[in-house]
C-alpha positions as CSV (number, residue, x, y, z in Angstrom):
1,M,267.2,1.1,-160.2
2,N,263.9,1.5,-161.7
3,T,262.5,1.9,-158.5
4,M,264.9,4.7,-158.1
5,D,264.8,5.8,-161.3
6,A,260.6,6.8,-161.0
7,A,261.0,8.4,-157.5
8,E,263.6,10.7,-158.9
9,K,261.2,11.4,-161.8
10,K,258.5,12.0,-159.6
11,R,260.0,14.1,-157.5
12,K,261.7,16.2,-160.3
13,T,257.5,16.9,-161.6
14,I,255.8,18.3,-158.2
15,I,259.2,20.4,-157.7
16,G,258.5,21.6,-161.5
17,L,254.4,22.0,-160.6
18,A,255.5,24.2,-157.5
19,L,258.0,26.5,-159.5
20,A,254.9,27.5,-162.4
21,A,252.7,27.8,-159.5
22,T,254.7,30.1,-157.8
23,L,255.0,32.0,-161.6
24,I,251.4,31.9,-162.0
25,A,250.8,33.6,-158.4
26,V,253.7,36.7,-159.1
27,V,251.7,37.5,-162.5
28,L,248.7,38.1,-160.7
29,V,249.5,39.9,-158.2
30,E,251.4,42.4,-160.3
31,D,248.0,42.5,-162.1
32,E,245.7,43.4,-159.3
33,E,248.6,45.9,-158.1
34,E,248.5,47.6,-161.4
35,M,243.9,47.8,-161.3
36,T,243.9,49.1,-158.0
37,V,246.7,52.4,-158.8
38,D,244.5,52.5,-162.5
39,T,241.5,52.9,-161.0
40,A,242.0,54.8,-157.7
41,Q,240.8,58.5,-158.0
42,P,240.6,61.1,-155.4
43,V,237.2,62.1,-153.8
44,A,236.0,65.7,-153.5
45,P,235.1,67.1,-150.6
46,K,231.0,68.1,-150.9
47,P,230.5,71.7,-149.8
48,M,228.7,72.2,-146.7
49,K,225.2,74.0,-147.1
50,R,225.5,77.3,-144.4
51,S,222.2,79.1,-143.1
52,T,221.5,82.4,-144.3
53,S,221.9,83.3,-140.8
54,E,225.4,82.1,-139.7
55,R,228.1,85.0,-140.3
56,V,230.8,83.9,-142.8
57,D,234.1,85.2,-142.1
58,A,236.3,85.8,-145.7
59,P,239.5,84.5,-144.5
60,A,238.5,81.2,-143.6
61,V,236.7,80.6,-146.9
62,Q,239.4,81.7,-148.8
63,N,241.4,78.5,-148.1
64,D,240.5,74.6,-147.7
65,Y,243.5,73.3,-147.2
66,L,245.6,73.1,-143.9
67,N,248.6,75.2,-144.0
68,I,251.7,73.2,-142.8
69,G,253.8,75.3,-142.3
70,Q,251.7,77.1,-139.5
71,L,252.1,74.0,-137.8
72,G,255.6,74.6,-136.4
73,Q,258.7,72.4,-136.6
74,R,258.7,69.2,-134.0
75,K,262.0,69.2,-131.6
76,F,262.8,65.9,-130.2
77,D,264.3,65.2,-126.9
78,P,268.4,63.5,-127.6
79,Q,267.3,60.9,-124.5
80,A,263.8,60.7,-125.5
81,G,265.2,56.9,-127.3
82,E,267.3,55.9,-124.7
83,L,265.4,53.3,-122.8
84,F,267.8,52.9,-120.0
85,A,268.3,56.4,-119.4
86,S,268.1,57.1,-115.7
87,T,265.8,59.1,-113.8
88,S,265.7,61.0,-110.7
89,W,263.2,62.8,-108.7
90,A,265.7,64.5,-106.3
91,P,266.2,67.8,-106.8
92,K,269.0,69.4,-108.1
93,R,271.8,70.8,-106.1
94,P,272.8,73.9,-106.8
95,P,276.3,74.5,-108.3
96,I,279.2,74.9,-105.7
97,S,280.7,78.4,-105.2
98,P,284.7,78.1,-104.8
99,Q,284.7,80.1,-101.7
100,Q,282.0,77.4,-100.3
101,Q,284.8,74.7,-101.3
102,A,287.4,75.8,-99.8
103,I,285.4,76.3,-96.6
104,N,284.7,72.5,-97.2
105,A,288.1,71.5,-97.6
106,Q,288.8,73.2,-94.5
107,K,286.3,71.5,-91.8
108,R,287.4,67.9,-94.1
109,A,291.0,68.8,-92.5
110,E,289.5,70.0,-89.3
111,A,287.5,66.8,-89.3
112,E,290.8,65.1,-89.9
113,A,293.4,66.0,-87.3
114,R,290.4,65.9,-84.1
115,A,290.0,61.8,-85.4
116,K,293.8,61.3,-85.4
117,A,293.7,63.6,-82.2
118,K,291.2,61.0,-80.5
119,A,292.9,57.7,-82.0
120,T,294.5,55.6,-79.5
121,P,296.8,57.0,-77.6
122,P,300.3,55.5,-77.8
123,A,301.1,53.2,-75.0
124,P,301.8,54.0,-71.8
125,T,305.7,53.7,-70.7
126,P,306.9,53.5,-67.5
127,P,309.1,56.2,-66.0
128,P,312.4,56.2,-65.6
129,L,314.1,54.3,-62.7
130,Q,315.0,56.6,-59.7
131,F,316.8,54.4,-57.8
132,K,320.9,54.5,-57.2
133,Y,322.4,50.9,-57.1
134,I,324.4,50.9,-53.6
135,G,325.9,47.4,-53.5
136,K,324.8,43.4,-52.9
137,A,325.8,40.9,-50.7
138,I,326.4,37.3,-51.2
139,E,325.9,34.5,-49.2
140,G,325.7,30.8,-50.6
141,N,322.9,31.0,-53.2
142,K,321.2,34.1,-52.0
143,T,322.0,38.0,-53.4
144,W,320.6,40.7,-51.7
145,V,320.7,44.0,-53.8
146,F,320.7,47.5,-52.0
147,L,319.2,50.2,-53.2
148,A,318.3,53.9,-53.0
149,Q,315.8,56.8,-53.9
150,D,315.4,60.1,-52.4
151,D,315.7,59.5,-48.7
152,E,315.0,55.9,-48.3
153,N,316.6,52.5,-48.7
154,F,315.8,49.4,-50.3
155,I,317.0,45.6,-49.5
156,A,315.6,43.2,-51.9
157,R,316.9,39.2,-53.2
158,I,316.0,38.1,-56.4
159,G,312.3,37.9,-57.1
160,E,311.1,39.9,-54.4
161,K,309.5,43.6,-55.0
162,V,311.3,47.0,-54.5
163,D,309.0,50.3,-53.1
164,E,305.7,47.8,-55.0
165,K,305.8,48.5,-57.9
166,Y,309.2,46.7,-58.7
167,R,309.9,43.5,-59.0
168,L,313.8,42.2,-58.9
169,D,315.2,40.2,-61.3
170,T,318.6,39.7,-61.7
171,V,321.6,41.6,-60.8
172,N,325.6,41.4,-62.1
173,D,328.6,43.3,-62.4
174,E,327.0,45.4,-65.0
175,S,323.8,46.1,-64.5
176,V,320.4,45.2,-62.4
177,T,317.2,44.3,-63.7
178,L,314.0,45.7,-62.3
179,T,310.3,44.3,-63.5
180,Y,307.9,47.7,-63.9
181,L,304.7,46.2,-62.6
182,P,301.8,48.0,-63.5
183,L,303.0,47.5,-67.3
184,N,305.0,44.2,-66.7
185,V,307.9,46.1,-68.7
186,K,311.7,45.2,-67.7
187,Q,313.8,48.8,-67.0
188,T,317.8,47.7,-66.6
189,L,320.2,50.0,-64.1
190,S,324.0,50.5,-65.2
191,I,325.9,50.4,-62.0
192,N,328.8,50.7,-63.5
193,D,329.3,54.4,-63.4
194,Q,327.9,54.1,-59.9
195,Q,330.0,54.1,-56.9
196,T,329.4,49.9,-55.7
197,G,329.9,48.4,-53.0
198,K,330.3,44.5,-51.8
199,F,329.5,43.2,-48.7
């Protein structure tokens, strides 16, 4: 308990001495400032000796002080304080007239129209079937179909070619299905409305 009281007294003594030294330093600094202010005096400029041969202008001798009003006011650029303002060395483009804007819009529309025209063309489609169904013949598991086109007649079984461009796929009482080989597209020939024959 005695050791703690001694340490506490020692700490308080050190703090008190520090406060006293600070107060003394503040008082000394204030006295020095007052002394420097009191002793400062303006120094008058010494007149310059001029030779008798020099010509003296009367207006220049009248006033030894500079007239601040003649200096003018400094103009500040509002962007001068902006550190991150963008700077471009490219020349500025002249403003575009309304007529030029209309011409540019028309050119853009024409370019878009040309681009659409050059786009991928629509997928080719096979020509319409020109065959006329004449009839069919069935023998066992084999079926022959008789077709006519212009002045030519064709006989083909299922899976065989017709006129080198078509393949006969299926036949029933209502239609004949053929495949247009150049595009591999199936086409159906209806036989209900045509005169049919069965052999």
